[in-house]
A tleap script that builds the chain and sets N, CA, C and O, in Angstrom:
source leaprc.protein.ff14SB
mol = sequence {
  NMET PRO MET THR GLU ILE TYR LYS HIE VAL
  LEU ILE VAL ASP ASP SER GLU PRO ASP GLN
  LEU ILE ALA ARG LYS ILE MET GLN ILE THR
  GLY LEU ALA LYS ASP VAL CYS ILE LYS SER
  THR TYR GLN SER ALA LEU GLU TYR LEU LYS
  ASN ALA ARG LYS HIE PRO GLU ASP GLN PRO
  ASP VAL ILE PHE LEU ASP ILE ASN ARG PRO
  ALA VAL ASP GLY PHE SER PHE LEU HIE ALA
  TYR GLU ASP MET PRO GLU ASP PHE LYS HIE
  LYS CYS ARG LEU VAL ILE LEU SER ASN THR
  THR ASN ARG HIE ASN THR GLU ASP ILE TYR
  SER TYR GLU CYS VAL SER SER ILE LEU PRO
  LYS PRO LEU THR ILE TYR ALA VAL LEU ARG
  LEU SER GLU GLN VAL CALA
}
set mol.1.N position { 46.334 4.698 -39.857 }
set mol.1.CA position { 47.461 4.243 -39.097 }
set mol.1.C position { 48.528 5.313 -38.908 }
set mol.1.O position { 49.407 5.129 -38.066 }
set mol.2.N position { 48.500 6.441 -39.657 }
set mol.2.CA position { 49.542 7.448 -39.475 }
set mol.2.C position { 49.598 7.968 -38.047 }
set mol.2.O position { 48.572 8.241 -37.425 }
set mol.3.N position { 50.813 8.097 -37.546 }
set mol.3.CA position { 51.029 8.655 -36.221 }
set mol.3.C position { 51.272 10.146 -36.372 }
set mol.3.O position { 51.439 10.651 -37.482 }
set mol.4.N position { 51.288 10.834 -35.263 }
set mol.4.CA position { 51.652 12.240 -35.306 }
set mol.4.C position { 53.121 12.323 -35.709 }
set mol.4.O position { 53.944 11.525 -35.261 }
set mol.5.N position { 53.436 13.281 -36.546 }
set mol.5.CA position { 54.817 13.415 -36.998 }
set mol.5.C position { 55.742 13.608 -35.809 }
set mol.5.O position { 55.593 14.545 -35.025 }
set mol.6.N position { 56.689 12.708 -35.698 }
set mol.6.CA position { 57.656 12.768 -34.609 }
set mol.6.C position { 58.840 13.622 -35.022 }
set mol.6.O position { 59.412 14.348 -34.209 }
set mol.7.N position { 59.203 13.529 -36.296 }
set mol.7.CA position { 60.357 14.248 -36.798 }
set mol.7.C position { 59.944 15.245 -37.871 }
set mol.7.O position { 58.985 15.022 -38.611 }
set mol.8.N position { 60.677 16.340 -37.943 }
set mol.8.CA position { 60.421 17.324 -38.987 }
set mol.8.C position { 61.094 16.891 -40.292 }
set mol.8.O position { 60.463 16.875 -41.349 }
set mol.9.N position { 62.387 16.539 -40.206 }
set mol.9.CA position { 63.154 16.155 -41.399 }
set mol.9.C position { 63.794 14.786 -41.210 }
set mol.9.O position { 64.335 14.479 -40.148 }
set mol.10.N position { 63.725 13.972 -42.255 }
set mol.10.CA position { 64.406 12.683 -42.291 }
set mol.10.C position { 65.230 12.625 -43.567 }
set mol.10.O position { 64.766 13.012 -44.640 }
set mol.11.N position { 66.451 12.138 -43.438 }
set mol.11.CA position { 67.327 11.926 -44.586 }
set mol.11.C position { 67.537 10.434 -44.749 }
set mol.11.O position { 67.898 9.743 -43.797 }
set mol.12.N position { 67.312 9.939 -45.956 }
set mol.12.CA position { 67.550 8.537 -46.274 }
set mol.12.C position { 68.703 8.480 -47.260 }
set mol.12.O position { 68.655 9.115 -48.313 }
set mol.13.N position { 69.743 7.720 -46.924 }
set mol.13.CA position { 70.907 7.578 -47.798 }
set mol.13.C position { 70.949 6.126 -48.260 }
set mol.13.O position { 71.316 5.227 -47.503 }
set mol.14.N position { 70.567 5.919 -49.506 }
set mol.14.CA position { 70.470 4.565 -50.046 }
set mol.14.C position { 70.557 4.634 -51.564 }
set mol.14.O position { 69.907 5.473 -52.188 }
set mol.15.N position { 71.345 3.768 -52.153 }
set mol.15.CA position { 71.499 3.786 -53.611 }
set mol.15.C position { 70.500 2.886 -54.337 }
set mol.15.O position { 70.442 2.899 -55.567 }
set mol.16.N position { 69.727 2.120 -53.607 }
set mol.16.CA position { 68.756 1.207 -54.210 }
set mol.16.C position { 67.411 1.914 -54.406 }
set mol.16.O position { 66.759 2.300 -53.436 }
set mol.17.N position { 67.008 2.077 -55.653 }
set mol.17.CA position { 65.732 2.754 -55.925 }
set mol.17.C position { 64.538 2.024 -55.304 }
set mol.17.O position { 63.666 2.679 -54.733 }
set mol.18.N position { 64.469 0.694 -55.394 }
set mol.18.CA position { 63.340 0.010 -54.732 }
set mol.18.C position { 63.303 0.271 -53.218 }
set mol.18.O position { 62.234 0.494 -52.650 }
set mol.19.N position { 64.482 0.242 -52.569 }
set mol.19.CA position { 64.527 0.505 -51.128 }
set mol.19.C position { 64.194 1.962 -50.809 }
set mol.19.O position { 63.604 2.246 -49.767 }
set mol.20.N position { 64.566 2.886 -51.696 }
set mol.20.CA position { 64.193 4.291 -51.522 }
set mol.20.C position { 62.671 4.438 -51.559 }
set mol.20.O position { 62.085 5.121 -50.719 }
set mol.21.N position { 62.040 3.793 -52.535 }
set mol.21.CA position { 60.573 3.862 -52.666 }
set mol.21.C position { 59.886 3.263 -51.446 }
set mol.21.O position { 58.910 3.818 -50.942 }
set mol.22.N position { 60.396 2.133 -50.976 }
set mol.22.CA position { 59.829 1.491 -49.784 }
set mol.22.C position { 59.947 2.418 -48.581 }
set mol.22.O position { 58.980 2.613 -47.846 }
set mol.23.N position { 61.130 2.987 -48.382 }
set mol.23.CA position { 61.353 3.871 -47.228 }
set mol.23.C position { 60.454 5.097 -47.294 }
set mol.23.O position { 59.856 5.480 -46.289 }
set mol.24.N position { 60.351 5.718 -48.470 }
set mol.24.CA position { 59.493 6.899 -48.606 }
set mol.24.C position { 58.039 6.543 -48.311 }
set mol.24.O position { 57.349 7.281 -47.608 }
set mol.25.N position { 57.575 5.425 -48.840 }
set mol.25.CA position { 56.190 5.001 -48.621 }
set mol.25.C position { 55.933 4.717 -47.140 }
set mol.25.O position { 54.879 5.067 -46.610 }
set mol.26.N position { 56.885 4.093 -46.490 }
set mol.26.CA position { 56.735 3.809 -45.057 }
set mol.26.C position { 56.673 5.105 -44.255 }
set mol.26.O position { 55.902 5.204 -43.300 }
set mol.27.N position { 57.473 6.095 -44.632 }
set mol.27.CA position { 57.424 7.396 -43.950 }
set mol.27.C position { 56.050 8.032 -44.148 }
set mol.27.O position { 55.511 8.640 -43.223 }
set mol.28.N position { 55.475 7.898 -45.351 }
set mol.28.CA position { 54.140 8.448 -45.620 }
set mol.28.C position { 53.070 7.699 -44.826 }
set mol.28.O position { 52.203 8.321 -44.211 }
set mol.29.N position { 53.127 6.378 -44.839 }
set mol.29.CA position { 52.117 5.559 -44.161 }
set mol.29.C position { 52.140 5.794 -42.658 }
set mol.29.O position { 51.093 5.960 -42.032 }
set mol.30.N position { 53.336 5.808 -42.082 }
set mol.30.CA position { 53.452 5.958 -40.631 }
set mol.30.C position { 53.345 7.405 -40.176 }
set mol.30.O position { 53.005 7.676 -39.025 }
set mol.31.N position { 53.637 8.341 -41.085 }
set mol.31.CA position { 53.628 9.746 -40.697 }
set mol.31.C position { 54.795 10.099 -39.798 }
set mol.31.O position { 54.716 11.066 -39.040 }
set mol.32.N position { 55.874 9.340 -39.863 }
set mol.32.CA position { 57.017 9.553 -38.975 }
set mol.32.C position { 57.624 10.944 -39.136 }
set mol.32.O position { 58.049 11.559 -38.158 }
set mol.33.N position { 57.662 11.432 -40.366 }
set mol.33.CA position { 58.328 12.712 -40.606 }
set mol.33.C position { 57.526 13.579 -41.562 }
set mol.33.O position { 56.794 13.087 -42.421 }
set mol.34.N position { 57.688 14.882 -41.385 }
set mol.34.CA position { 57.028 15.834 -42.278 }
set mol.34.C position { 57.708 15.852 -43.642 }
set mol.34.O position { 57.039 15.763 -44.672 }
set mol.35.N position { 59.027 15.968 -43.653 }
set mol.35.CA position { 59.793 16.037 -44.892 }
set mol.35.C position { 60.773 14.876 -44.978 }
set mol.35.O position { 61.453 14.553 -44.005 }
set mol.36.N position { 60.840 14.254 -46.144 }
set mol.36.CA position { 61.771 13.154 -46.385 }
set mol.36.C position { 62.660 13.534 -47.561 }
set mol.36.O position { 62.175 13.862 -48.644 }
set mol.37.N position { 63.955 13.484 -47.332 }
set mol.37.CA position { 64.937 13.749 -48.380 }
set mol.37.C position { 65.695 12.449 -48.632 }
set mol.37.O position { 66.118 11.777 -47.691 }
set mol.38.N position { 65.864 12.102 -49.902 }
set mol.38.CA position { 66.582 10.879 -50.248 }
set mol.38.C position { 67.806 11.242 -51.076 }
set mol.38.O position { 67.724 11.990 -52.050 }
set mol.39.N position { 68.931 10.697 -50.667 }
set mol.39.CA position { 70.184 10.876 -51.407 }
set mol.39.C position { 70.709 9.496 -51.788 }
set mol.39.O position { 70.700 8.567 -50.981 }
set mol.40.N position { 71.163 9.383 -53.027 }
set mol.40.CA position { 71.642 8.103 -53.552 }
set mol.40.C position { 73.121 7.865 -53.294 }
set mol.40.O position { 73.579 6.722 -53.293 }
set mol.41.N position { 73.873 8.947 -53.073 }
set mol.41.CA position { 75.313 8.798 -52.851 }
set mol.41.C position { 75.700 9.406 -51.511 }
set mol.41.O position { 75.024 10.291 -50.987 }
set mol.42.N position { 76.800 8.909 -50.976 }
set mol.42.CA position { 77.292 9.459 -49.721 }
set mol.42.C position { 77.790 10.877 -49.916 }
set mol.42.O position { 77.656 11.718 -49.027 }
set mol.43.N position { 78.364 11.141 -51.078 }
set mol.43.CA position { 78.863 12.482 -51.351 }
set mol.43.C position { 77.712 13.488 -51.342 }
set mol.43.O position { 77.838 14.565 -50.758 }
set mol.44.N position { 76.597 13.150 -51.980 }
set mol.44.CA position { 75.460 14.076 -52.007 }
set mol.44.C position { 74.838 14.213 -50.619 }
set mol.44.O position { 74.354 15.287 -50.261 }
set mol.45.N position { 74.850 13.144 -49.845 }
set mol.45.CA position { 74.324 13.219 -48.481 }
set mol.45.C position { 75.205 14.099 -47.597 }
set mol.45.O position { 74.700 14.897 -46.807 }
set mol.46.N position { 76.506 13.953 -47.732 }
set mol.46.CA position { 77.416 14.788 -46.941 }
set mol.46.C position { 77.317 16.252 -47.351 }
set mol.46.O position { 77.415 17.143 -46.508 }
set mol.47.N position { 77.125 16.500 -48.632 }
set mol.47.CA position { 76.930 17.871 -49.109 }
set mol.47.C position { 75.636 18.457 -48.528 }
set mol.47.O position { 75.598 19.614 -48.111 }
set mol.48.N position { 74.594 17.647 -48.510 }
set mol.48.CA position { 73.311 18.055 -47.921 }
set mol.48.C position { 73.505 18.430 -46.444 }
set mol.48.O position { 72.996 19.452 -45.984 }
set mol.49.N position { 74.240 17.599 -45.717 }
set mol.49.CA position { 74.480 17.866 -44.297 }
set mol.49.C position { 75.343 19.107 -44.099 }
set mol.49.O position { 75.134 19.872 -43.158 }
set mol.50.N position { 76.298 19.301 -44.977 }
set mol.50.CA position { 77.141 20.506 -44.904 }
set mol.50.C position { 76.277 21.753 -45.052 }
set mol.50.O position { 76.452 22.723 -44.314 }
set mol.51.N position { 75.352 21.730 -45.993 }
set mol.51.CA position { 74.433 22.861 -46.181 }
set mol.51.C position { 73.477 23.000 -45.005 }
set mol.51.O position { 73.130 24.116 -44.618 }
set mol.52.N position { 73.054 21.895 -44.441 }
set mol.52.CA position { 72.137 21.937 -43.298 }
set mol.52.C position { 72.809 22.556 -42.074 }
set mol.52.O position { 72.130 23.147 -41.235 }
set mol.53.N position { 74.119 22.429 -41.961 }
set mol.53.CA position { 74.826 23.063 -40.852 }
set mol.53.C position { 74.701 24.573 -40.938 }
set mol.53.O position { 74.707 25.252 -39.911 }
set mol.54.N position { 74.587 25.114 -42.159 }
set mol.54.CA position { 74.430 26.552 -42.350 }
set mol.54.C position { 72.987 26.989 -42.134 }
set mol.54.O position { 72.722 28.158 -41.856 }
set mol.55.N position { 72.064 26.057 -42.261 }
set mol.55.CA position { 70.627 26.321 -42.112 }
set mol.55.C position { 70.031 25.281 -41.166 }
set mol.55.O position { 69.459 24.289 -41.619 }
set mol.56.N position { 70.159 25.500 -39.856 }
set mol.56.CA position { 69.739 24.496 -38.869 }
set mol.56.C position { 68.286 24.031 -39.013 }
set mol.56.O position { 67.953 22.919 -38.603 }
set mol.57.N position { 67.427 24.862 -39.584 }
set mol.57.CA position { 66.031 24.457 -39.752 }
set mol.57.C position { 65.894 23.323 -40.768 }
set mol.57.O position { 64.861 22.655 -40.813 }
set mol.58.N position { 66.927 23.104 -41.584 }
set mol.58.CA position { 66.922 22.030 -42.576 }
set mol.58.C position { 67.665 20.781 -42.107 }
set mol.58.O position { 67.724 19.784 -42.826 }
set mol.59.N position { 68.225 20.837 -40.914 }
set mol.59.CA position { 68.980 19.686 -40.418 }
set mol.59.C position { 68.045 18.512 -40.172 }
set mol.59.O position { 66.992 18.675 -39.555 }
set mol.60.N position { 68.423 17.326 -40.653 }
set mol.60.CA position { 67.562 16.166 -40.401 }
set mol.60.C position { 67.569 15.774 -38.928 }
set mol.60.O position { 68.580 15.905 -38.237 }
set mol.61.N position { 66.429 15.296 -38.468 }
set mol.61.CA position { 66.324 14.770 -37.110 }
set mol.61.C position { 66.828 13.333 -37.065 }
set mol.61.O position { 67.346 12.867 -36.050 }
set mol.62.N position { 66.664 12.642 -38.193 }
set mol.62.CA position { 67.099 11.245 -38.319 }
set mol.62.C position { 67.716 11.038 -39.692 }
set mol.62.O position { 67.230 11.557 -40.697 }
set mol.63.N position { 68.801 10.266 -39.712 }
set mol.63.CA position { 69.396 9.814 -40.960 }
set mol.63.C position { 69.282 8.294 -40.974 }
set mol.63.O position { 69.738 7.620 -40.050 }
set mol.64.N position { 68.670 7.761 -42.031 }
set mol.64.CA position { 68.644 6.317 -42.252 }
set mol.64.C position { 69.736 6.031 -43.278 }
set mol.64.O position { 69.648 6.481 -44.420 }
set mol.65.N position { 70.753 5.293 -42.880 }
set mol.65.CA position { 71.931 5.067 -43.711 }
set mol.65.C position { 72.063 3.600 -44.090 }
set mol.65.O position { 72.186 2.732 -43.226 }
set mol.66.N position { 72.037 3.333 -45.385 }
set mol.66.CA position { 72.314 1.992 -45.897 }
set mol.66.C position { 73.812 1.747 -45.752 }
set mol.66.O position { 74.620 2.433 -46.379 }
set mol.67.N position { 74.180 0.777 -44.931 }
set mol.67.CA position { 75.600 0.537 -44.643 }
set mol.67.C position { 76.265 -0.354 -45.681 }
set mol.67.O position { 77.474 -0.259 -45.890 }
set mol.68.N position { 75.495 -1.218 -46.334 }
set mol.68.CA position { 76.061 -2.174 -47.286 }
set mol.68.C position { 75.851 -1.686 -48.707 }
set mol.68.O position { 74.738 -1.702 -49.233 }
set mol.69.N position { 76.921 -1.264 -49.303 }
set mol.69.CA position { 76.846 -0.723 -50.660 }
set mol.69.C position { 77.863 -1.442 -51.522 }
set mol.69.O position { 78.933 -1.814 -51.039 }
set mol.70.N position { 77.543 -1.643 -52.795 }
set mol.70.CA position { 78.478 -2.363 -53.659 }
set mol.70.C position { 79.784 -1.616 -53.933 }
set mol.70.O position { 80.850 -2.231 -53.905 }
set mol.71.N position { 79.732 -0.345 -54.190 }
set mol.71.CA position { 80.941 0.394 -54.564 }
set mol.71.C position { 81.670 0.941 -53.336 }
set mol.71.O position { 82.842 0.634 -53.118 }
set mol.72.N position { 80.983 1.737 -52.550 }
set mol.72.CA position { 81.576 2.358 -51.362 }
set mol.72.C position { 80.672 2.041 -50.182 }
set mol.72.O position { 79.494 2.397 -50.185 }
set mol.73.N position { 81.216 1.375 -49.177 }
set mol.73.CA position { 80.345 1.012 -48.058 }
set mol.73.C position { 80.048 2.201 -47.156 }
set mol.73.O position { 80.707 3.237 -47.233 }
set mol.74.N position { 79.059 2.038 -46.313 }
set mol.74.CA position { 78.596 3.110 -45.447 }
set mol.74.C position { 79.596 3.552 -44.400 }
set mol.74.O position { 79.435 4.610 -43.791 }
set mol.75.N position { 80.629 2.749 -44.185 }
set mol.75.CA position { 81.625 3.137 -43.194 }
set mol.75.C position { 82.362 4.406 -43.627 }
set mol.75.O position { 82.837 5.161 -42.779 }
set mol.76.N position { 82.461 4.645 -44.915 }
set mol.76.CA position { 83.065 5.895 -45.401 }
set mol.76.C position { 82.232 7.091 -44.948 }
set mol.76.O position { 82.775 8.111 -44.524 }
set mol.77.N position { 80.909 6.957 -45.040 }
set mol.77.CA position { 80.012 8.015 -44.578 }
set mol.77.C position { 80.134 8.173 -43.067 }
set mol.77.O position { 80.234 9.291 -42.563 }
set mol.78.N position { 80.126 7.042 -42.335 }
set mol.78.CA position { 80.225 7.104 -40.869 }
set mol.78.C position { 81.497 7.824 -40.440 }
set mol.78.O position { 81.477 8.646 -39.524 }
set mol.79.N position { 82.591 7.511 -41.101 }
set mol.79.CA position { 83.862 8.140 -40.758 }
set mol.79.C position { 83.785 9.653 -40.960 }
set mol.79.O position { 84.233 10.418 -40.106 }
set mol.80.N position { 83.223 10.081 -42.080 }
set mol.80.CA position { 83.085 11.518 -42.359 }
set mol.80.C position { 82.099 12.164 -41.383 }
set mol.80.O position { 82.322 13.284 -40.924 }
set mol.81.N position { 81.026 11.469 -41.071 }
set mol.81.CA position { 80.010 12.004 -40.166 }
set mol.81.C position { 80.570 12.181 -38.751 }
set mol.81.O position { 80.233 13.144 -38.062 }
set mol.82.N position { 81.419 11.254 -38.327 }
set mol.82.CA position { 82.045 11.343 -36.999 }
set mol.82.C position { 82.845 12.633 -36.842 }
set mol.82.O position { 82.993 13.135 -35.728 }
set mol.83.N position { 83.360 13.175 -37.939 }
set mol.83.CA position { 84.171 14.393 -37.887 }
set mol.83.C position { 83.335 15.668 -37.823 }
set mol.83.O position { 83.889 16.760 -37.689 }
set mol.84.N position { 82.021 15.549 -37.916 }
set mol.84.CA position { 81.161 16.734 -37.847 }
set mol.84.C position { 81.113 17.250 -36.410 }
set mol.84.O position { 81.385 16.506 -35.468 }
set mol.85.N position { 80.765 18.527 -36.247 }
set mol.85.CA position { 80.704 19.116 -34.902 }
set mol.85.C position { 79.724 18.367 -33.988 }
set mol.85.O position { 78.676 17.894 -34.425 }
set mol.86.N position { 80.092 18.279 -32.731 }
set mol.86.CA position { 79.286 17.538 -31.748 }
set mol.86.C position { 77.863 18.081 -31.630 }
set mol.86.O position { 76.915 17.300 -31.548 }
set mol.87.N position { 77.697 19.404 -31.622 }
set mol.87.CA position { 76.360 19.961 -31.465 }
set mol.87.C position { 75.458 19.559 -32.632 }
set mol.87.O position { 74.257 19.359 -32.453 }
set mol.88.N position { 76.034 19.443 -33.813 }
set mol.88.CA position { 75.280 19.012 -34.991 }
set mol.88.C position { 74.862 17.554 -34.836 }
set mol.88.O position { 73.704 17.211 -35.075 }
set mol.89.N position { 75.801 16.693 -34.438 }
set mol.89.CA position { 75.510 15.261 -34.296 }
set mol.89.C position { 74.510 14.990 -33.179 }
set mol.89.O position { 73.724 14.046 -33.266 }
set mol.90.N position { 74.533 15.808 -32.130 }
set mol.90.CA position { 73.607 15.598 -31.011 }
set mol.90.C position { 72.152 15.842 -31.402 }
set mol.90.O position { 71.241 15.291 -30.785 }
set mol.91.N position { 71.937 16.658 -32.413 }
set mol.91.CA position { 70.576 16.981 -32.845 }
set mol.91.C position { 70.025 15.958 -33.823 }
set mol.91.O position { 68.845 16.004 -34.171 }
set mol.92.N position { 70.860 15.044 -34.266 }
set mol.92.CA position { 70.477 14.121 -35.335 }
set mol.92.C position { 70.726 12.676 -34.912 }
set mol.92.O position { 71.816 12.322 -34.461 }
set mol.93.N position { 69.709 11.866 -35.065 }
set mol.93.CA position { 69.810 10.442 -34.755 }
set mol.93.C position { 70.236 9.692 -36.013 }
set mol.93.O position { 69.655 9.899 -37.078 }
set mol.94.N position { 71.235 8.830 -35.907 }
set mol.94.CA position { 71.734 8.080 -37.051 }
set mol.94.C position { 71.329 6.612 -36.904 }
set mol.94.O position { 71.741 5.927 -35.967 }
set mol.95.N position { 70.518 6.152 -37.844 }
set mol.95.CA position { 70.005 4.782 -37.840 }
set mol.95.C position { 70.587 4.057 -39.044 }
set mol.95.O position { 70.459 4.513 -40.180 }
set mol.96.N position { 71.218 2.935 -38.786 }
set mol.96.CA position { 71.834 2.146 -39.838 }
set mol.96.C position { 70.824 1.136 -40.377 }
set mol.96.O position { 70.124 0.469 -39.615 }
set mol.97.N position { 70.762 1.039 -41.692 }
set mol.97.CA position { 69.966 0.019 -42.360 }
set mol.97.C position { 70.937 -1.027 -42.898 }
set mol.97.O position { 71.858 -0.703 -43.648 }
set mol.98.N position { 70.725 -2.277 -42.511 }
set mol.98.CA position { 71.652 -3.322 -42.916 }
set mol.98.C position { 70.909 -4.607 -43.231 }
set mol.98.O position { 69.957 -4.969 -42.539 }
set mol.99.N position { 71.342 -5.289 -44.270 }
set mol.99.CA position { 70.737 -6.572 -44.597 }
set mol.99.C position { 71.592 -7.731 -44.112 }
set mol.99.O position { 71.407 -8.869 -44.542 }
set mol.100.N position { 72.523 -7.441 -43.221 }
set mol.100.CA position { 73.371 -8.487 -42.662 }
set mol.100.C position { 73.199 -8.558 -41.150 }
set mol.100.O position { 72.931 -7.555 -40.489 }
set mol.101.N position { 73.357 -9.749 -40.629 }
set mol.101.CA position { 73.326 -9.931 -39.174 }
set mol.101.C position { 74.693 -10.376 -38.681 }
set mol.101.O position { 74.820 -10.916 -37.583 }
set mol.102.N position { 75.708 -10.148 -39.492 }
set mol.102.CA position { 77.073 -10.498 -39.149 }
set mol.102.C position { 77.476 -9.785 -37.854 }
set mol.102.O position { 77.486 -8.556 -37.794 }
set mol.103.N position { 77.802 -10.554 -36.837 }
set mol.103.CA position { 78.122 -9.994 -35.522 }
set mol.103.C position { 79.323 -9.045 -35.585 }
set mol.103.O position { 79.322 -7.994 -34.944 }
set mol.104.N position { 80.334 -9.415 -36.350 }
set mol.104.CA position { 81.520 -8.568 -36.478 }
set mol.104.C position { 81.154 -7.226 -37.116 }
set mol.104.O position { 81.625 -6.178 -36.673 }
set mol.105.N position { 80.322 -7.257 -38.147 }
set mol.105.CA position { 79.874 -6.036 -38.815 }
set mol.105.C position { 79.086 -5.163 -37.846 }
set mol.105.O position { 79.270 -3.947 -37.817 }
set mol.106.N position { 78.206 -5.778 -37.048 }
set mol.106.CA position { 77.409 -5.047 -36.066 }
set mol.106.C position { 78.302 -4.387 -35.023 }
set mol.106.O position { 78.080 -3.233 -34.656 }
set mol.107.N position { 79.304 -5.108 -34.548 }
set mol.107.CA position { 80.234 -4.531 -33.575 }
set mol.107.C position { 80.978 -3.338 -34.182 }
set mol.107.O position { 81.185 -2.325 -33.513 }
set mol.108.N position { 81.378 -3.463 -35.447 }
set mol.108.CA position { 82.049 -2.347 -36.123 }
set mol.108.C position { 81.129 -1.130 -36.208 }
set mol.108.O position { 81.558 0.002 -35.983 }
set mol.109.N position { 79.872 -1.373 -36.530 }
set mol.109.CA position { 78.907 -0.277 -36.653 }
set mol.109.C position { 78.732 0.438 -35.319 }
set mol.109.O position { 78.769 1.667 -35.258 }
set mol.110.N position { 78.542 -0.334 -34.248 }
set mol.110.CA position { 78.326 0.283 -32.938 }
set mol.110.C position { 79.600 0.894 -32.341 }
set mol.110.O position { 79.538 1.557 -31.306 }
set mol.111.N position { 80.740 0.677 -32.979 }
set mol.111.CA position { 81.958 1.333 -32.496 }
set mol.111.C position { 81.921 2.834 -32.799 }
set mol.111.O position { 82.707 3.602 -32.244 }
set mol.112.N position { 81.009 3.247 -33.679 }
set mol.112.CA position { 80.818 4.673 -33.975 }
set mol.112.C position { 79.805 5.236 -32.983 }
set mol.112.O position { 78.661 4.782 -32.935 }
set mol.113.N position { 80.218 6.210 -32.205 }
set mol.113.CA position { 79.358 6.794 -31.181 }
set mol.113.C position { 78.095 7.422 -31.744 }
set mol.113.O position { 77.080 7.501 -31.052 }
set mol.114.N position { 78.146 7.866 -32.982 }
set mol.114.CA position { 77.008 8.561 -33.575 }
set mol.114.C position { 75.852 7.624 -33.934 }
set mol.114.O position { 74.743 8.096 -34.188 }
set mol.115.N position { 76.083 6.324 -33.960 }
set mol.115.CA position { 75.039 5.361 -34.345 }
set mol.115.C position { 74.109 5.103 -33.163 }
set mol.115.O position { 74.552 4.715 -32.082 }
set mol.116.N position { 72.810 5.325 -33.385 }
set mol.116.CA position { 71.855 5.094 -32.300 }
set mol.116.C position { 71.195 3.727 -32.385 }
set mol.116.O position { 70.838 3.153 -31.356 }
set mol.117.N position { 71.026 3.191 -33.597 }
set mol.117.CA position { 70.442 1.860 -33.732 }
set mol.117.C position { 70.670 1.298 -35.120 }
set mol.117.O position { 71.046 2.007 -36.053 }
set mol.118.N position { 70.431 -0.008 -35.228 }
set mol.118.CA position { 70.543 -0.711 -36.502 }
set mol.118.C position { 69.196 -1.369 -36.770 }
set mol.118.O position { 68.639 -2.057 -35.914 }
set mol.119.N position { 68.686 -1.144 -37.976 }
set mol.119.CA position { 67.418 -1.757 -38.388 }
set mol.119.C position { 67.667 -2.626 -39.610 }
set mol.119.O position { 68.565 -2.349 -40.405 }
set mol.120.N position { 66.867 -3.682 -39.759 }
set mol.120.CA position { 67.026 -4.534 -40.938 }
set mol.120.C position { 66.592 -3.807 -42.199 }
set mol.120.O position { 65.727 -2.932 -42.175 }
set mol.121.N position { 67.218 -4.195 -43.297 }
set mol.121.CA position { 66.884 -3.642 -44.593 }
set mol.121.C position { 66.211 -4.733 -45.402 }
set mol.121.O position { 66.677 -5.872 -45.366 }
set mol.122.N position { 65.159 -4.452 -46.116 }
set mol.122.CA position { 64.548 -3.141 -46.305 }
set mol.122.C position { 63.783 -2.700 -45.057 }
set mol.122.O position { 63.367 -3.518 -44.236 }
set mol.123.N position { 63.616 -1.411 -44.943 }
set mol.123.CA position { 62.883 -0.809 -43.843 }
set mol.123.C position { 61.452 -1.341 -43.827 }
set mol.123.O position { 60.851 -1.551 -44.881 }
set mol.124.N position { 60.912 -1.556 -42.636 }
set mol.124.CA position { 59.542 -2.048 -42.507 }
set mol.124.C position { 58.731 -1.097 -41.639 }
set mol.124.O position { 59.284 -0.312 -40.868 }
set mol.125.N position { 57.432 -1.177 -41.773 }
set mol.125.CA position { 56.540 -0.370 -40.928 }
set mol.125.C position { 56.773 -0.718 -39.465 }
set mol.125.O position { 56.848 0.169 -38.615 }
set mol.126.N position { 56.886 -2.006 -39.174 }
set mol.126.CA position { 57.103 -2.455 -37.797 }
set mol.126.C position { 58.375 -1.827 -37.206 }
set mol.126.O position { 58.362 -1.361 -36.067 }
set mol.127.N position { 59.471 -1.815 -37.976 }
set mol.127.CA position { 60.730 -1.243 -37.483 }
set mol.127.C position { 60.592 0.251 -37.216 }
set mol.127.O position { 61.111 0.755 -36.220 }
set mol.128.N position { 59.895 0.960 -38.099 }
set mol.128.CA position { 59.697 2.398 -37.912 }
set mol.128.C position { 58.824 2.672 -36.687 }
set mol.128.O position { 59.081 3.619 -35.944 }
set mol.129.N position { 57.806 1.859 -36.474 }
set mol.129.CA position { 56.952 2.026 -35.298 }
set mol.129.C position { 57.745 1.754 -34.016 }
set mol.129.O position { 57.580 2.465 -33.025 }
set mol.130.N position { 58.596 0.737 -34.030 }
set mol.130.CA position { 59.448 0.463 -32.860 }
set mol.130.C position { 60.399 1.615 -32.616 }
set mol.130.O position { 60.620 2.002 -31.468 }
set mol.131.N position { 60.961 2.167 -33.667 }
set mol.131.CA position { 61.863 3.309 -33.559 }
set mol.131.C position { 61.143 4.502 -32.950 }
set mol.131.O position { 61.688 5.190 -32.087 }
set mol.132.N position { 59.918 4.745 -33.398 }
set mol.132.CA position { 59.154 5.877 -32.873 }
set mol.132.C position { 58.812 5.702 -31.401 }
set mol.132.O position { 58.715 6.687 -30.669 }
set mol.133.N position { 58.625 4.456 -30.955 }
set mol.133.CA position { 58.347 4.202 -29.539 }
set mol.133.C position { 59.545 4.546 -28.671 }
set mol.133.O position { 59.380 4.930 -27.513 }
set mol.134.N position { 60.746 4.412 -29.215 }
set mol.134.CA position { 61.952 4.749 -28.472 }
set mol.134.C position { 62.054 6.245 -28.239 }
set mol.134.O position { 62.714 6.680 -27.296 }
set mol.135.N position { 61.412 7.036 -29.084 }
set mol.135.CA position { 61.461 8.494 -28.967 }
set mol.135.C position { 60.381 8.992 -28.028 }
set mol.135.O position { 60.598 9.909 -27.236 }
set mol.136.N position { 59.203 8.368 -28.129 }
set mol.136.CA position { 58.042 8.836 -27.365 }
set mol.136.C position { 58.211 8.656 -25.883 }
set mol.136.O position { 57.316 9.004 -25.112 }
savepdb mol mol.pdb
quit
């Protein structure tokens, strides 16, 4: 079932170890990306992106961001990400992972120009395949 790798690098930002394992396994099964990097905190993810700006070959093509977090929600990351240079953001697709269907929350998420789509959490093979069809 693996598809041809669509992306070179994928970054997953999620503090839930079970969801990290699911996402990594789905990336392996679908073959969506060659390299998968997982960060548990927004600070470590932002640091990773800061370093990737210095080394464009390491820049992720897609970021899967868990928006609902117990301590610090994903909007803190979105706010910081919005301040990154436009050329950097244009090369990277930002996909929100959310376990809520709250309309107000969804509207808030889409108010950030950098967000390309919202997928249900936990990530599923079906959602990743639909995402890949949008690229192809």
